[in-house]
Structure formats: structure tokens, C-alpha cells
N, C-alpha and C positions, 0 to 999 in steps of 0.2 A: 123720760127719755134721757139716755146717757150719751156721753160724748166719747169718741174713740180713745182719747187720751186717758179718760177715767177708766174705761174698760181695760185698756192695756196695763194701767197701773194696778188695778185690782187683780188681773190675771197674773202679773209678774209677782205680786206679793203672795198670792196663793201658792204659786209654784215654788217660790223660795221657802215659804213656811213648810210645805210638804217635804221638800228636800232636806231642810234642817231637821225635821222630825225623823226622817228616815235614816239619814246617814250622819247626823250631828252637825252643829253649826260650824265646826272647824274644818269640815271636809271641803276640798277645793271646789267641787260642784255646787255645794250649798253656798259657799262664799261668792261664787260667780253669779248665782241666781239672786242672792241678796243685793249684790252690786247692781244688777240689772233692774231689780225692783226699785232701788233707790233712784236710779236714773229715770225710770218711768214716772215715779212720783215727782221728781224734780221738774220734768217736762210738763206735767199737769199743773204743778204749782206756778211755773213760769208763764203758763198760758192763762193764769188768772183763776184757777180752780182752788177751792179751799180743801183742807184736809177732810172735812166732813163730807165733801163730795166723793172722796175716795173711800172713806170709812164712815158710812152713815151710822147714827146711833141705833142701837138695837131697841126693839119695841119694849122689852121689859125694863130697860134703863129709863125710858121716857115715862113709864107708868109707875115708877117707884114712889111709894108713899113716904111722906116725911114723918119721922118718928117724933112723938111728943116728949 
């Protein structure tokens, strides 16, 4: 189960990333969305959530084998 702050932070980050890819990170819209994503992540952090709550580890990272 997710929390609304986590959902908002994830959605804001995804919108910002898509805008940055589409128009470039220096575009005013992309910069605005990146700032909104930062504010959403800060609100989640201030509420006591960890970064891993917003960005959980991917499955293939957890199953990586250690090389000898």
C-alpha cells in the first residue's frame, strides 16, 4: 500500500523526467516540473518517508550475483 505523498512524488518525478527528455532539461517547463518534483519529494521526506519509498530498488538490482 502506498501513501498519497509517495504517489505524488513518483508522479511528479515521472512528469519531470518525461518533459526533460522531450524538450530538454533547460526548457522552462521542464525546469518548473523538476522543481515541483523536488518539492513533492521534500514533502514526502519531511513526513518521514525514505528515498527508497519513492524509488524502490528494481528486481534485477536485488538479484545481482557477486562476482568472484
